[in-house]
C-alpha positions as CSV (number, residue, x, y, z in Angstrom):
1,M,130.4,102.0,-19.5
2,T,132.7,105.0,-19.7
3,A,136.1,104.2,-21.1
4,T,139.2,106.1,-19.8
5,R,142.4,106.3,-21.8
6,I,145.8,107.4,-20.4
7,V,148.2,108.9,-22.9
8,P,151.8,109.4,-21.8
9,V,153.1,113.0,-22.3
10,S,156.8,113.3,-23.0
11,S,157.0,117.1,-22.9
12,Q,155.0,120.2,-22.5
13,A,155.7,121.1,-26.1
14,A,154.0,118.0,-27.5
15,A,150.5,119.0,-26.3
16,P,149.7,121.8,-28.8
17,A,150.7,119.5,-31.7
18,R,148.2,116.9,-30.6
19,E,145.6,119.5,-30.2
20,A,146.1,120.9,-33.6
21,S,146.0,117.4,-35.0
22,G,142.7,116.7,-33.2
23,Q,141.3,120.1,-34.7
24,S,142.5,119.0,-38.1
25,D,140.8,115.6,-37.7
26,Y,137.6,117.2,-36.6
27,A,137.7,119.6,-39.6
28,R,138.0,116.7,-42.0
29,V,135.1,114.9,-40.5
30,E,133.0,118.1,-40.5
31,R,133.8,118.7,-44.1
32,A,132.9,115.0,-44.9
33,L,129.6,115.4,-43.2
34,R,128.8,118.6,-45.1
35,F,129.8,116.9,-48.4
36,L,127.5,113.9,-47.7
37,E,124.6,116.1,-46.8
38,A,125.1,118.2,-49.9
39,H,125.4,115.1,-52.3
40,V,122.8,112.7,-50.9
41,S,121.1,112.7,-54.3
42,S,124.2,111.4,-56.1
43,Q,125.0,108.7,-53.4
44,P,128.8,109.4,-53.4
45,R,131.1,106.4,-53.1
46,L,133.5,106.1,-50.1
47,E,136.4,107.0,-52.4
48,E,134.8,110.2,-53.4
49,V,134.3,111.4,-49.9
50,A,137.8,110.3,-48.9
51,A,139.3,112.3,-51.8
52,E,137.2,115.3,-50.7
53,V,139.0,115.5,-47.4
54,G,142.4,114.4,-48.7
55,L,142.7,111.0,-47.0
56,S,143.1,107.4,-48.2
57,V,139.9,105.3,-47.9
58,F,141.4,103.3,-45.1
59,H,142.4,106.3,-43.0
60,F,139.1,108.2,-43.7
61,Q,137.0,105.2,-42.7
62,R,138.7,104.8,-39.4
63,L,138.7,108.7,-38.7
64,F,135.0,109.1,-39.6
65,Q,134.0,106.0,-37.6
66,R,135.9,107.4,-34.4
67,W,134.4,110.8,-34.6
68,A,130.9,110.2,-35.9
69,G,130.3,106.8,-34.2
70,V,129.0,105.2,-37.4
71,S,130.6,104.3,-40.8
72,P,130.3,106.7,-43.7
73,K,128.0,104.3,-45.5
74,R,125.7,104.1,-42.5
75,F,125.7,107.8,-42.0
76,L,124.7,108.2,-45.8
77,Q,121.9,105.7,-45.3
78,F,120.5,107.8,-42.4
79,L,120.7,111.0,-44.5
80,T,119.1,109.1,-47.5
81,L,116.2,107.8,-45.3
82,H,115.6,111.3,-43.8
83,E,115.4,112.9,-47.2
84,A,113.2,110.1,-48.6
85,K,110.8,110.6,-45.6
86,R,110.6,114.3,-46.4
87,C,109.8,113.5,-50.1
88,L,107.1,111.0,-49.1
89,S,105.6,113.5,-46.7
90,E,105.1,115.8,-49.8
91,T,102.9,113.1,-51.3
92,R,105.5,112.1,-53.9
93,S,105.4,108.7,-55.4
94,L,107.8,106.0,-54.2
95,L,109.6,106.2,-57.6
96,E,110.0,109.9,-57.4
97,A,111.3,109.7,-53.8
98,S,113.7,106.9,-54.8
99,L,115.2,108.8,-57.7
100,H,115.4,112.1,-55.8
101,V,117.7,110.5,-53.3
102,G,119.8,108.8,-55.8
103,L,118.6,105.2,-55.6
104,S,117.9,103.3,-58.7
105,G,114.2,102.5,-57.9
106,P,111.6,101.7,-55.3
107,S,113.1,98.3,-54.5
108,R,116.3,99.9,-53.1
109,L,114.2,102.4,-51.2
110,H,112.1,99.5,-49.9
111,D,115.3,97.6,-48.7
112,L,116.6,100.8,-47.0
113,F,113.3,101.5,-45.1
114,L,113.2,97.8,-44.0
115,S,116.8,97.8,-42.7
116,L,116.7,101.1,-40.9
117,E,112.9,101.7,-40.1
118,G,111.6,98.2,-39.7
119,M,108.7,98.9,-42.3
120,T,108.2,99.5,-46.0
121,P,108.2,103.0,-47.5
122,G,104.6,102.4,-48.4
123,E,103.7,101.6,-44.8
124,Y,105.6,104.8,-43.6
125,K,103.7,106.9,-46.0
126,A,100.4,105.5,-45.0
127,R,101.3,106.0,-41.2
128,G,99.9,102.6,-40.6
129,R,96.8,103.0,-42.9
130,G,95.7,99.5,-44.0
131,Q,97.9,97.8,-41.3
132,E,96.2,95.6,-38.8
133,I,97.7,95.7,-35.3
134,R,96.6,92.9,-33.1
135,W,96.8,93.6,-29.3
136,A,95.9,92.3,-26.0
137,V,96.7,92.7,-22.3
138,E,98.7,89.9,-20.8
139,E,100.3,89.2,-17.4
140,T,104.0,89.5,-17.0
141,P,106.4,89.1,-13.9
142,F,106.2,92.9,-13.6
143,G,102.5,93.4,-13.9
144,P,100.0,93.5,-16.9
145,A,101.3,94.8,-20.2
146,L,99.7,95.6,-23.4
147,F,101.4,93.6,-26.3
148,A,100.9,94.8,-29.9
149,A,101.9,93.0,-33.0
150,I,101.8,93.1,-36.8
151,E,102.6,90.3,-39.1
152,R,106.3,90.8,-39.1
153,G,106.6,91.0,-35.3
154,L,106.1,92.9,-32.0
155,C,105.5,96.6,-32.6
156,G,104.6,97.7,-29.0
157,L,104.9,96.5,-25.4
158,S,103.6,98.9,-22.7
159,F,103.1,98.1,-19.1
160,V,99.6,99.1,-17.8
161,G,100.1,102.0,-15.4
162,D,97.7,104.2,-13.5
163,A,95.9,105.2,-16.7
164,G,94.9,101.5,-17.1
165,E,94.3,99.6,-20.3
166,A,92.8,102.6,-22.0
167,G,95.9,104.7,-21.4
168,A,98.2,101.9,-22.8
169,L,95.9,101.7,-25.9
170,E,96.0,105.4,-26.3
171,E,99.7,105.3,-26.4
172,L,99.6,102.6,-29.2
173,T,97.2,104.8,-31.2
174,R,99.5,107.8,-31.0
175,R,102.4,105.7,-32.6
176,W,100.1,104.1,-35.2
177,P,97.4,106.6,-35.9
178,E,96.0,105.2,-39.1
179,A,96.2,101.5,-38.4
180,T,93.3,99.3,-37.6
181,R,93.6,98.0,-34.0
182,L,92.1,94.6,-33.2
183,R,91.9,93.0,-29.8
184,A,93.2,89.5,-30.4
185,P,94.4,87.7,-27.3
186,A,95.1,84.4,-29.1
187,A,97.2,85.9,-31.8
188,V,99.2,88.0,-29.3
189,R,99.8,85.3,-26.6
190,V,102.7,83.8,-28.5
191,H,104.6,87.1,-28.0
192,A,103.7,87.3,-24.3
193,E,104.8,83.7,-23.8
194,A,108.2,84.4,-25.6
195,F,108.5,87.6,-23.4
196,R,107.8,85.5,-20.1
197,A,110.3,82.9,-21.3
198,R,113.0,85.5,-21.8
199,M,112.3,86.9,-18.3
200,A,113.0,83.4,-17.0
201,G,116.3,83.2,-18.9
202,K,115.1,81.0,-21.7
203,V,116.3,82.4,-25.0
204,D,115.7,79.8,-27.7
205,R,115.0,82.1,-30.7
206,P,115.2,85.7,-31.7
207,L,112.2,88.0,-31.3
208,G,111.1,90.0,-34.3
209,L,110.7,93.7,-33.4
210,V,109.1,96.2,-35.7
211,L,110.4,99.8,-34.8
212,K,109.1,103.0,-36.3
213,G,111.1,106.2,-35.4
214,T,113.5,108.8,-36.6
215,P,117.1,107.8,-37.5
216,L,118.3,109.1,-34.2
217,Q,115.7,107.2,-32.2
218,L,116.5,103.9,-34.1
219,R,120.2,104.5,-33.3
220,V,119.4,105.1,-29.7
221,W,117.2,102.0,-29.4
222,E,119.9,99.9,-31.1
223,A,122.5,101.3,-28.6
224,L,120.2,100.2,-25.6
225,L,120.3,96.7,-26.9
226,R,124.1,96.7,-26.5
227,I,123.8,97.2,-22.7
228,P,124.1,93.8,-21.1
229,P,121.6,92.6,-18.5
230,G,122.6,93.4,-15.0
231,H,124.7,96.5,-16.3
232,L,123.8,100.2,-16.2
233,A,124.8,103.0,-18.4
234,T,124.4,106.8,-18.1
235,Y,122.6,108.9,-20.8
236,G,126.0,110.1,-21.9
237,D,127.2,106.5,-22.4
238,V,124.1,105.8,-24.6
239,A,124.8,109.0,-26.5
240,K,128.2,107.8,-27.3
241,L,127.1,104.4,-28.3
242,A,124.5,105.9,-30.6
243,G,127.2,108.1,-32.3
244,A,125.7,111.3,-30.9
245,P,127.9,112.2,-27.9
246,R,126.9,115.9,-28.0
247,A,123.2,115.2,-28.2
248,T,122.5,114.0,-24.7
249,R,119.1,115.7,-24.4
250,A,117.8,114.5,-27.7
251,V,119.1,110.9,-26.8
252,A,117.2,111.2,-23.4
253,S,114.1,112.1,-25.3
254,A,114.5,109.1,-27.7
255,I,115.1,106.8,-24.6
256,A,111.8,108.1,-23.1
257,Q,110.0,107.3,-26.3
258,N,111.0,103.6,-26.4
259,P,107.9,101.8,-27.7
260,I,109.0,98.3,-26.4
261,A,109.4,98.0,-22.6
262,C,112.2,95.6,-21.3
263,L,113.0,94.1,-24.7
264,I,114.6,97.4,-25.5
265,P,116.1,97.9,-22.1
266,C,115.7,101.6,-21.4
267,H,115.5,100.7,-17.7
268,R,119.2,100.1,-17.7
269,V,119.9,103.8,-18.2
270,I,120.5,106.0,-15.1
271,Q,121.7,109.5,-14.4
272,S,125.4,110.4,-14.2
273,T,125.0,111.1,-10.4
274,G,124.0,107.4,-9.9
275,A,120.4,108.3,-9.3
276,F,118.0,105.9,-11.0
277,G,115.8,108.7,-12.4
278,E,112.4,108.4,-13.9
279,Y,110.9,105.6,-16.1
280,H,108.1,105.8,-18.5
281,W,106.4,102.9,-16.8
282,G,107.1,104.0,-13.2
283,A,110.2,104.5,-11.2
284,V,109.3,101.6,-8.8
285,R,109.0,99.1,-11.8
286,K,112.5,100.4,-13.0
287,R,114.1,99.6,-9.7
288,A,112.4,96.1,-9.7
289,L,113.7,95.4,-13.3
290,I,117.2,96.4,-12.3
291,A,117.2,94.4,-9.2
292,F,115.7,91.4,-11.0
293,E,118.4,91.4,-13.7
294,R,121.3,91.9,-11.3
295,S,120.2,88.9,-9.2
296,R,120.3,86.6,-12.2
297,P,123.3,84.2,-12.6
298,E,124.2,85.4,-16.1
299,A,124.5,89.0,-14.9
300,S,126.8,87.9,-12.1
301,A,128.9,85.9,-14.5
302,S,129.4,88.8,-16.9
303,A,130.5,91.1,-14.1
304,D,133.3,88.7,-13.0
């Protein structure tokens, strides 16, 4: 997963010039980050930010993407979501929160929450209050697992460990403290069947996942989805994929808090030493999952 680039050096004198250029590039990106953070409420256009750092839109977009790991627009969306969450936690209305972060109204805030958070701002503010989560324990090729779903899709998948069903249900409760939890095997079975089909290599339709987390957690979980079956990545690799190369410890914490086992493949992350490391649902199960995926034909084909 780690890319290596070899740059030819024509003379010793050329090195300081490249170093200075790199510092200049970083200074521009840092200035852009500070500008975006300071002007979230005005939702600055790309042209405004590029002008602030003295670059054309084309060159600024490429530079920012290379250093920050995401586009300027995407970074502004994360900042906007973070600020909107803070407003909602202060019991402000959806309209007040929308206007505070420079959005024209609740409908735009609604779209932003759905695209980045997997839920509406009202659902976030309620911390699951009024939301009905249907759950049941189903058998899987890797042992029993608790499946949890709301109307829009799967919101939790936890293998049942030493703490048993009660421990898995307690984990679900911590993530959705105000929701109503209803044991409903018939309603959940469709998700369990889709999971078992995927484990058997039968992918006929996308699965709807509902994720609730911080902007960094969501970026990390999205990065995990980019690791192909049968392949492994280090925590540093995932940090780079998530656009946070210097935040390895925070990225590791986000990986550990993955709410949906296997489908968001945190089991494909290992230590830089090559050691498999720990796994939220047991180190033995992690080894079994890795071995299972590496033995599948599609994994072998992608490695060729």
